[in-house]
N, CA and C of each residue as an Amber inpcrd file, in Angstrom:
protein
   174
   1.2960000 -12.3860000   1.0760000   2.3470000 -11.5650000   1.6110000
   1.8950000 -11.1230000   3.0350000   2.8860000 -11.1580000   3.9530000
   2.5470000 -10.7140000   5.3320000   2.8200000  -9.2140000   5.4450000
   2.0460000  -8.6120000   6.2700000   2.1120000  -7.1780000   6.5500000
   3.4660000  -6.8560000   7.0460000   4.1020000  -7.7420000   7.8000000
   5.4750000  -7.5100000   8.3120000   6.5580000  -7.3530000   7.1340000
   6.2430000  -7.8300000   5.9710000   7.1670000  -7.8070000   4.7880000
   7.0590000  -6.5320000   4.1000000   6.1330000  -5.6400000   4.3740000
   5.8720000  -4.3940000   3.6820000   6.8030000  -3.3500000   4.1830000
   7.1380000  -2.3240000   3.2740000   7.9790000  -1.2790000   3.7040000
   7.1860000  -0.4900000   4.8590000   7.9370000  -0.0780000   5.7870000
   7.3600000   0.5020000   7.0110000   6.3010000   1.5310000   6.8030000
   6.5970000   2.5280000   6.0120000   5.7750000   3.6870000   5.6780000
   4.4200000   3.1920000   4.9580000   4.5950000   2.1490000   4.1510000
   3.4510000   1.6570000   3.4150000   2.5120000   0.8770000   4.4100000
   3.1630000   0.1230000   5.2200000   2.3810000  -0.6850000   6.1660000
   1.6510000   0.1980000   7.1340000   2.3610000   1.2910000   7.6250000
   1.6660000   2.2280000   8.5330000   0.4820000   2.9090000   7.8510000
   0.7010000   3.3840000   6.6090000  -0.3380000   4.0290000   5.8830000
  -1.5800000   3.0340000   5.6100000  -1.2850000   1.8760000   5.3860000
  -2.2840000   0.9050000   5.1460000  -3.0830000   0.7410000   6.4720000
  -2.3940000   0.4940000   7.6170000  -2.9610000   0.4280000   8.9090000
  -4.0070000   1.4450000   9.1710000  -3.8090000   2.7840000   8.6230000
  -4.6450000   3.8570000   8.9770000  -5.7980000   3.8330000   7.9180000
  -5.8710000   2.9850000   6.9230000  -6.9170000   3.0200000   5.9040000
  -7.4060000   1.5650000   5.8300000  -8.3120000   1.0870000   6.6100000
  -8.7790000  -0.3500000   6.4820000  -9.2480000  -0.6990000   5.1770000
  -9.9660000   0.1630000   4.4440000 -10.4610000  -0.0910000   3.0940000
  -9.3100000  -0.4220000   2.1350000  -8.2090000   0.3600000   2.2680000
  -7.1100000   0.2680000   1.3690000  -6.4100000  -1.1830000   1.6390000
  -6.2970000  -1.4390000   3.0200000  -5.6750000  -2.6850000   3.4140000
  -6.4430000  -3.8300000   2.9130000  -7.7370000  -3.8990000   2.9180000
  -8.6150000  -4.9160000   2.4930000  -8.4290000  -5.1330000   0.9860000
  -8.3710000  -3.9990000   0.2770000  -8.1290000  -4.0920000  -1.1400000
  -6.8120000  -4.6210000  -1.5600000  -5.7520000  -4.1660000  -0.7710000
  -4.4260000  -4.6740000  -1.0940000  -4.2590000  -6.1030000  -0.8570000
  -4.8630000  -6.6060000   0.2660000  -4.7750000  -7.9330000   0.6620000
  -5.5290000  -8.8220000  -0.3150000  -6.5190000  -8.3150000  -0.9870000
  -7.3380000  -9.0660000  -1.9120000  -6.7710000  -9.2110000  -3.2960000
  -5.6950000  -8.4070000  -3.4780000  -5.0150000  -8.4050000  -4.8330000
  -4.2340000  -9.6820000  -5.0340000  -3.9260000  -9.9050000  -6.2490000
  -3.0050000 -11.0760000  -6.5830000  -1.5600000 -10.6620000  -6.1960000
  -0.6930000 -11.6780000  -6.0610000   0.6630000 -11.3370000  -5.7880000
   1.2300000 -10.2950000  -6.7830000   0.9900000 -10.5740000  -8.0730000
   1.4440000  -9.6740000  -9.2100000   0.9640000  -8.2780000  -8.9200000
  -0.2880000  -8.0720000  -8.5560000  -0.8240000  -6.7320000  -8.3940000
  -0.1110000  -6.0630000  -7.1860000   0.0820000  -6.9000000  -6.0590000
   0.6880000  -6.3560000  -4.8790000   2.0730000  -5.9490000  -5.1760000
   2.8960000  -6.7330000  -5.9410000   4.2290000  -6.3230000  -6.3220000
   4.2920000  -5.0240000  -7.0790000   3.3190000  -4.7670000  -7.9650000
   3.2740000  -3.5450000  -8.7230000   3.0560000  -2.3520000  -7.7980000
   2.1520000  -2.5610000  -6.7860000   1.9000000  -1.5490000  -5.7750000
   3.2070000  -1.3200000  -4.9620000   3.8720000  -2.3680000  -4.5660000
   5.0380000  -2.2550000  -3.7770000   6.2160000  -1.5330000  -4.5310000
   6.2790000  -1.7500000  -5.7990000   7.2390000  -0.9920000  -6.6250000
   6.9160000   0.4720000  -6.6060000   5.6380000   0.7600000  -6.7110000
   5.2770000   2.2440000  -6.5900000   5.6550000   2.7390000  -5.1640000
   5.3980000   1.9320000  -4.0720000   5.6410000   2.4360000  -2.7010000
   7.1750000   2.7070000  -2.5170000   8.0520000   1.8170000  -3.1010000
   9.4930000   2.0420000  -2.9800000   9.9280000   3.2940000  -3.6900000
   9.1420000   3.8500000  -4.7220000   9.6240000   5.1060000  -5.2830000
   9.0400000   6.3500000  -4.6990000   8.3040000   6.2380000  -3.7040000
   7.6110000   7.2530000  -2.9690000   8.7200000   8.0840000  -2.2830000
   8.5600000   9.4030000  -2.3510000   9.5370000  10.3940000  -1.7940000
   9.0790000  11.0790000  -0.5520000   7.7880000  10.9860000  -0.2760000
   7.2830000  11.7060000   0.8710000   6.1150000  11.0390000   1.5450000
   5.7980000  11.4210000   2.7690000   4.6820000  10.9010000   3.4590000
   3.3980000  11.1690000   2.7620000   3.2630000  12.4210000   2.1770000
   2.1460000  12.7520000   1.3860000   1.9370000  11.8820000   0.1450000
   3.0300000  11.5700000  -0.5360000   2.9200000  10.7060000  -1.6840000
   2.4140000   9.2500000  -1.2200000   2.9500000   8.8140000  -0.0680000
   2.5510000   7.4970000   0.3750000   1.1500000   7.4370000   0.7420000
   0.6150000   8.5260000   1.4240000  -0.7280000   8.6280000   1.7470000
  -1.6520000   8.6120000   0.5020000  -1.2420000   9.3650000  -0.4430000
  -1.9500000   9.3310000  -1.7630000  -1.9670000   8.0130000  -2.4300000
  -0.8980000   7.3130000  -2.4390000  -0.8220000   5.9260000  -3.0370000
  -1.8210000   5.0950000  -2.2960000  -1.8170000   5.0250000  -1.0000000
  -2.7710000   4.2880000  -0.1830000  -4.1380000   4.6430000  -0.3730000
  -4.3920000   5.9720000  -0.3480000  -5.8010000   6.4550000  -0.5600000
  -6.3060000   6.0060000  -1.9190000  -5.4900000   5.8890000  -2.8890000
  -5.9580000   5.5290000  -4.2330000  -6.3430000   3.9970000  -4.2870000
  -5.7360000   3.2810000  -3.3710000  -6.1000000   1.7800000  -3.3510000
  -7.4760000   1.7300000  -2.8660000  -7.9580000   2.5050000  -1.9380000
  -9.2930000   2.2610000  -1.3520000 -10.4260000   2.6910000  -2.3060000
 -10.0730000   3.5200000  -3.4100000 -11.0030000   3.9100000  -4.3670000
 -10.9190000   3.1050000  -5.7190000  -9.9470000   2.2450000  -5.7830000
  -9.6490000   1.4580000  -7.0530000 -10.8170000   0.3360000  -7.1280000
């Protein structure tokens, strides 16, 4: 999956967290799709930041 295909807020949050970006890109496509489903349900910037921060500790 290309970064340009990600929802804007999710892509921007990943760009600010290199560890999370590395973790996300290392995931299988199925795992990435599950995370993207979560990203689409996010209602605020804070929720998006939390979602991305959790990727870097997973």
